C-alpha positions as a Markdown table, in Angstrom:
| # | Residue | x | y | z |
|---|---|---|---|---|
| 1 | Met | 59.5 | 100.2 | 63.5 |
| 2 | Met | 60.2 | 103.9 | 63.0 |
| 3 | Lys | 61.6 | 103.2 | 59.6 |
| 4 | Asn | 58.3 | 101.5 | 58.6 |
| 5 | Ala | 56.3 | 104.5 | 59.9 |
| 6 | Gly | 58.4 | 106.8 | 57.7 |
| 7 | Val | 57.9 | 104.6 | 54.6 |
| 8 | Ser | 54.2 | 104.5 | 55.3 |
| 9 | Gln | 54.0 | 108.2 | 55.6 |
| 10 | Thr | 55.9 | 108.6 | 52.3 |
| 11 | Trp | 53.4 | 106.7 | 50.1 |
| 12 | Arg | 50.5 | 108.4 | 52.0 |
| 13 | Ala | 51.9 | 111.9 | 51.4 |
| 14 | Leu | 52.4 | 111.1 | 47.7 |
| 15 | Tyr | 48.9 | 109.7 | 47.5 |
| 16 | Gln | 47.4 | 112.8 | 49.0 |
| 17 | Ala | 49.4 | 115.0 | 46.7 |
| 18 | Ala | 48.3 | 113.1 | 43.7 |
| 19 | Leu | 44.6 | 113.3 | 44.7 |
| 20 | Phe | 44.8 | 117.0 | 45.3 |
| 21 | Glu | 47.1 | 118.1 | 42.4 |
| 22 | Thr | 45.3 | 120.7 | 40.4 |
| 23 | Asp | 48.0 | 121.3 | 37.7 |
| 24 | Lys | 46.9 | 119.3 | 34.8 |
| 25 | Gln | 50.5 | 119.1 | 33.5 |
| 26 | Lys | 51.8 | 117.6 | 36.8 |
| 27 | Gln | 48.9 | 115.2 | 37.4 |
| 28 | Pro | 50.2 | 112.3 | 35.3 |
| 29 | Ser | 53.7 | 112.3 | 36.7 |
| 30 | Cys | 52.3 | 112.7 | 40.2 |
| 31 | Ile | 50.0 | 109.7 | 39.7 |
| 32 | Asp | 52.9 | 107.6 | 38.2 |
| 33 | Glu | 55.2 | 108.4 | 41.2 |
| 34 | Thr | 52.4 | 107.5 | 43.7 |
| 35 | Glu | 51.7 | 104.2 | 42.0 |
| 36 | Arg | 55.4 | 103.3 | 42.0 |
| 37 | Ala | 55.6 | 104.1 | 45.7 |
| 38 | Leu | 52.5 | 102.1 | 46.5 |
| 39 | Ile | 53.7 | 99.1 | 44.6 |
| 40 | Arg | 57.1 | 99.3 | 46.2 |
| 41 | Arg | 55.6 | 99.5 | 49.7 |
| 42 | Ala | 53.2 | 96.6 | 49.0 |
| 43 | Arg | 56.2 | 94.4 | 48.0 |
| 44 | Glu | 58.0 | 95.4 | 51.2 |
| 45 | Leu | 55.0 | 94.5 | 53.3 |
| 46 | Phe | 54.6 | 91.2 | 51.4 |
| 47 | Ala | 58.2 | 90.3 | 52.2 |
| 48 | Ser | 58.2 | 91.4 | 55.9 |
| 49 | Pro | 56.9 | 89.4 | 58.8 |
| 50 | Gly | 54.3 | 90.7 | 61.1 |
| 51 | Asp | 50.7 | 92.0 | 61.1 |
| 52 | Asn | 50.6 | 94.5 | 58.2 |
| 53 | Asp | 47.0 | 93.8 | 57.2 |
| 54 | Gln | 45.7 | 97.3 | 57.8 |
| 55 | Glu | 48.5 | 99.0 | 55.8 |
| 56 | Ala | 48.2 | 96.4 | 53.1 |
| 57 | Gln | 44.5 | 97.1 | 52.8 |
| 58 | Ala | 45.1 | 100.8 | 52.7 |
| 59 | Ile | 47.6 | 100.4 | 49.9 |
| 60 | Asp | 45.1 | 98.2 | 47.9 |
| 61 | Asp | 42.5 | 100.9 | 48.3 |
| 62 | Ala | 44.9 | 103.7 | 47.4 |
| 63 | Leu | 46.1 | 101.7 | 44.3 |
| 64 | Tyr | 42.5 | 101.3 | 43.2 |
| 65 | Ala | 41.7 | 105.0 | 43.7 |
| 66 | Ile | 44.9 | 106.2 | 41.9 |
| 67 | Arg | 44.2 | 104.0 | 38.9 |
| 68 | Ala | 40.6 | 105.2 | 38.8 |
| 69 | Leu | 41.9 | 108.8 | 38.9 |
| 70 | Arg | 44.3 | 108.0 | 36.0 |
| 71 | Ser | 41.4 | 106.6 | 34.0 |
| 72 | Cys | 39.2 | 109.6 | 34.7 |
| 73 | Leu | 42.0 | 112.0 | 33.6 |
| 74 | Gln | 42.6 | 110.0 | 30.4 |
| 75 | Leu | 38.9 | 110.1 | 29.6 |
| 76 | Asn | 38.8 | 113.9 | 30.3 |
| 77 | Thr | 41.8 | 114.4 | 28.1 |
| 78 | Arg | 40.3 | 112.4 | 25.3 |
| 79 | Gly | 37.0 | 114.2 | 25.6 |
| 80 | Ser | 38.6 | 117.7 | 25.5 |
| 81 | Glu | 40.6 | 116.7 | 22.5 |
| 82 | Ala | 37.5 | 115.6 | 20.6 |
| 83 | Ala | 35.6 | 118.8 | 21.4 |
């Protein structure tokens, strides 16, 4: 159980770091690392027995948000290049 708590905190910490990263050069790699951690954890939950519904839903929400963030950053990058 403690191992799962640590893994859960890992993706959550990466997620928060990605959301609040202000360095435009670091944002893409931070988002990529977070997405990989979220997908890895989702796969672990899928393969493990037990009631993981709350964390699985939190991961789904975080994946949606991190992908939306990536899209916004890509739009902003394209927009600034055109200006």
